[in-house]
C-alpha positions as CSV (number, residue, x, y, z in Angstrom):
1,M,-192.8,-92.3,-68.4
2,A,-192.6,-89.5,-65.8
3,H,-195.6,-87.4,-65.0
4,I,-195.3,-83.8,-63.7
5,T,-198.0,-81.5,-62.5
6,Y,-197.8,-77.7,-62.4
7,R,-200.1,-76.2,-59.8
8,V,-201.4,-72.6,-60.0
9,V,-201.5,-71.1,-56.5
10,E,-201.7,-67.8,-54.6
11,H,-198.2,-66.6,-53.9
12,D,-196.5,-63.4,-52.7
13,G,-199.5,-61.2,-53.1
14,G,-200.4,-62.6,-56.5
15,W,-200.5,-65.9,-58.4
16,A,-197.7,-68.3,-59.4
17,Y,-197.3,-71.8,-60.6
18,T,-195.3,-74.4,-58.6
19,L,-193.6,-77.6,-59.3
20,D,-192.0,-79.8,-56.5
21,G,-191.8,-76.8,-54.1
22,T,-190.3,-74.3,-56.5
23,Y,-192.4,-71.3,-57.4
24,S,-192.4,-69.3,-60.7
25,E,-192.3,-65.5,-60.7
26,T,-195.5,-63.8,-59.3
27,F,-198.2,-62.9,-61.8
28,S,-201.0,-60.3,-61.1
29,S,-203.8,-62.6,-62.1
30,H,-204.7,-66.3,-62.0
31,E,-205.2,-66.3,-65.7
32,A,-201.7,-65.0,-66.4
33,A,-200.1,-67.6,-64.0
34,R,-202.1,-70.4,-65.6
35,G,-201.1,-69.3,-69.1
36,A,-197.4,-69.3,-68.0
37,A,-197.8,-72.8,-66.5
38,V,-199.4,-74.1,-69.7
39,R,-196.5,-72.8,-71.7
40,A,-194.0,-74.3,-69.3
41,A,-195.8,-77.7,-69.5
42,R,-195.8,-77.6,-73.3
43,E,-192.1,-76.9,-73.3
44,Q,-191.4,-80.0,-71.2
45,K,-192.9,-82.1,-74.0
46,V,-190.6,-80.8,-76.7
47,P,-188.1,-83.5,-77.7
48,D,-184.4,-82.6,-77.6
49,Q,-181.1,-84.2,-78.7
50,N,-179.6,-87.0,-76.7
51,A,-176.8,-85.8,-74.4
52,V,-174.2,-86.9,-72.0
53,I,-174.8,-85.3,-68.6
54,E,-172.6,-85.1,-65.4
55,Y,-173.8,-84.3,-62.0
56,E,-172.7,-84.6,-58.4
57,T,-174.8,-86.6,-55.9
58,S,-175.5,-85.4,-52.4
59,G,-172.8,-87.8,-51.2
60,G,-170.2,-86.0,-53.3
61,K,-169.9,-88.7,-56.1
62,W,-169.8,-87.6,-59.7
63,V,-172.0,-89.5,-62.1
64,T,-171.9,-89.5,-65.9
65,E,-174.9,-90.8,-67.8
66,S,-176.7,-90.5,-71.1
67,A,-180.0,-88.5,-71.2
68,D,-182.5,-89.5,-73.9
69,G,-183.8,-86.3,-75.4
70,H,-186.9,-88.0,-76.6
71,D,-188.0,-89.4,-73.2
72,R,-190.2,-86.5,-72.3
73,P,-192.6,-86.5,-69.3
74,E,-196.4,-86.3,-69.4
75,T,-197.5,-82.9,-68.1
76,E,-200.6,-81.3,-66.7
77,V,-201.7,-78.0,-65.1
78,Q,-204.0,-77.8,-62.1
79,G,-205.7,-74.8,-60.7
C-alpha cells in the first residue's frame, strides 16, 4: 500500500502544505494550513469506483490500465 505525507511549511509569506514538491494555496496561519492538510489526507482515504484510465508517458507512449478505486494510500500530516 502506498504511503503519502503532507508537510505543513512556511510558504509565500504564510503557511501551506506540500506533497511531492507541490504546494497548496497559502494560509494565514499554521493552524489553518494544518487543518487543510488533514482534510486533504482524509479525502485520499475515501474509496472510489474502479475505473479505466489512460495517460501518456514522458516517452510519448499512451497507456491504458485499470485503477482500483479501493486501493487507497495510507496518509499522514507532519508539521
